[in-house]
Wavefront OBJ file of the C-alpha trace (Angstrom):
o trace
v -44.662 -18.587 -4.084
v -42.749 -15.801 -2.381
v -40.190 -13.887 -4.341
v -37.128 -12.729 -2.496
v -36.292 -9.149 -3.285
v -32.844 -8.014 -2.337
v -31.403 -4.625 -3.009
v -28.429 -4.373 -5.292
v -25.273 -4.679 -3.230
v -23.256 -1.570 -2.587
v -19.557 -1.279 -3.177
v -19.008 -1.512 0.585
v -21.109 -4.701 0.783
v -19.025 -6.405 -1.884
v -15.715 -5.288 -0.377
v -16.800 -6.460 3.085
v -17.920 -9.813 1.690
v -14.609 -10.250 -0.130
v -12.621 -9.356 3.008
v -14.646 -11.820 5.104
v -14.200 -14.517 2.446
v -10.438 -13.992 2.292
v -9.989 -13.810 6.072
v -12.005 -16.903 6.943
v -10.100 -19.785 8.462
v -8.958 -22.294 5.853
v -9.974 -25.372 7.839
v -6.890 -27.467 7.186
v -7.264 -30.934 8.654
v -3.995 -32.289 10.039
v -5.303 -35.831 9.551
v -5.116 -35.278 5.807
v -1.359 -34.785 6.117
v -0.117 -37.039 8.908
v -1.428 -39.907 11.008
v 0.488 -39.245 14.222
v 3.229 -37.070 15.661
v 5.983 -39.371 14.388
v 5.148 -38.684 10.729
v 7.837 -36.056 10.103
v 7.219 -35.732 6.364
v 3.483 -35.344 6.908
v 4.007 -32.628 9.517
v 6.421 -30.879 7.183
v 3.863 -30.994 4.346
v 1.165 -29.640 6.678
v 3.342 -26.701 7.769
v 4.331 -25.946 4.158
v 0.687 -25.941 3.072
v -0.179 -23.682 5.991
v 2.575 -21.206 5.043
v 1.380 -21.153 1.438
v -2.211 -20.489 2.516
v -1.028 -17.628 4.733
v 0.936 -16.119 1.844
v -2.169 -16.431 -0.373
v -4.054 -14.411 2.245
v -1.511 -11.601 2.051
v -1.697 -11.581 -1.765
v -5.491 -11.458 -1.816
v -5.604 -8.698 0.809
v -3.090 -6.618 -1.170
v -5.309 -6.915 -4.246
v -8.410 -6.129 -2.167
v -6.780 -2.969 -0.834
v -5.903 -1.899 -4.372
v -9.512 -2.403 -5.472
v -10.877 -0.595 -2.408
v -8.539 2.330 -3.015
v -10.007 2.952 -6.493
v -13.264 4.711 -5.663
v -14.378 4.911 -9.287
v -14.495 1.109 -9.458
v -18.234 0.657 -8.869
v -20.283 -2.179 -7.459
v -21.536 -2.931 -10.971
v -17.944 -3.200 -12.204
v -17.139 -5.607 -9.391
v -20.242 -7.697 -9.985
v -19.373 -7.951 -13.671
v -16.104 -9.642 -12.736
v -17.796 -11.820 -10.107
v -20.252 -13.170 -12.659
v -17.902 -15.835 -14.013
v -15.346 -18.144 -12.508
v -15.508 -20.089 -9.262
v -16.210 -17.059 -7.062
v -19.585 -15.461 -7.835
v -22.059 -13.106 -6.208
v -25.343 -14.723 -5.170
v -27.852 -11.889 -5.578
v -30.652 -13.849 -3.933
v -28.747 -14.329 -0.682
v -26.607 -11.207 -1.015
v -23.295 -12.978 -0.471
v -20.421 -14.660 -2.241
v -20.618 -18.233 -3.499
v -17.586 -20.366 -4.151
v -17.548 -23.565 -6.194
v -14.786 -25.748 -4.795
v -12.492 -27.541 -7.209
v -10.545 -30.149 -5.272
v -9.468 -28.726 -1.910
v -11.145 -25.576 -0.580
v -8.363 -24.841 1.915
v -5.736 -24.242 -0.731
v -7.772 -22.679 -3.510
v -10.285 -20.181 -2.111
v -7.858 -17.323 -1.491
v -6.206 -17.555 -4.934
v -9.728 -17.591 -6.418
v -10.504 -14.329 -4.620
v -7.180 -12.905 -5.794
v -7.984 -13.836 -9.410
v -11.379 -12.132 -9.171
v -9.797 -9.001 -7.682
v -7.052 -8.976 -10.319
v -9.688 -9.201 -13.051
v -11.477 -6.216 -11.480
v -8.260 -4.208 -11.615
v -7.516 -5.386 -15.155
v -10.936 -4.228 -16.371
v -10.573 -0.946 -14.453
v -7.163 -0.167 -15.972
v -8.419 -1.112 -19.434
v -11.357 1.321 -19.096
v -9.096 4.067 -17.713
v -6.863 3.694 -20.770
v -9.868 3.994 -23.098
v -11.022 7.189 -21.381
v -7.530 8.640 -21.612
v -7.304 7.638 -25.299
v -4.312 5.455 -24.551
v -3.820 2.045 -26.082
v -4.682 -0.007 -23.009
v -2.897 -3.108 -24.256
v -2.147 -6.074 -22.036
v 1.462 -4.891 -21.756
v 0.278 -1.454 -20.584
v -1.947 -3.057 -17.965
v 0.876 -5.307 -16.762
v 3.127 -2.251 -16.493
v 0.493 -0.545 -14.347
v 0.308 -3.663 -12.171
v 4.100 -3.573 -11.741
v 3.864 0.078 -10.683
v 1.097 -0.755 -8.217
v 2.434 -3.965 -6.669
v 5.912 -4.969 -5.623
v 5.280 -8.608 -4.832
v 6.004 -11.130 -7.575
v 3.388 -13.345 -5.987
v 0.734 -10.681 -6.641
v 2.025 -9.885 -10.126
v 1.489 -13.511 -11.198
v -2.242 -12.765 -11.327
v -1.618 -10.312 -14.194
v 0.149 -12.737 -16.557
l 1 2 3 4 5 6 7 8 9 10 11 12 13 14 15 16 17 18 19 20 21 22 23 24 25 26 27 28 29 30 31 32 33 34 35 36 37 38 39 40 41 42 43 44 45 46 47 48 49 50 51 52 53 54 55 56 57 58 59 60 61 62 63 64 65 66 67 68 69 70 71 72 73 74 75 76 77 78 79 80 81 82 83 84 85 86 87 88 89 90 91 92 93 94 95 96 97 98 99 100 101 102 103 104 105 106 107 108 109 110 111 112 113 114 115 116 117 118 119 120 121 122 123 124 125 126 127 128 129 130 131 132 133 134 135 136 137 138 139 140 141 142 143 144 145 146 147 148 149 150 151 152 153 154 155 156 157 158
């Protein structure tokens, strides 16, 4: 039996994997929305879903940039947040794993955004402890409001 030994991922490895995961094509299948070109409501639903998926990409990338900007957020900190939930780090293969709920196309980017928001939440909580501040949920939400302008991104901190 051969054991696979992989080195612990670096911060850059995790950030690159998250960026690749977020930026992958969603794989929407038009046939799931409409049967032919005359199905106006189906085409409308397809375009709406596509717009929502694109907006989810922007949200996740904004959160990824915020995580990347905080150099003191280590690979171990990131892995701690990727150890639970649908998006996890597979140490054996050295890449992200995602457990699909119902429809991968619509849920993978919000899952990445939730993982990134939890990384920031834990980071801000630890920063408050080091500064001997309270670090309550309201303080962390206030920091999120100072960091992000988009209401869509702020929903991940409720």
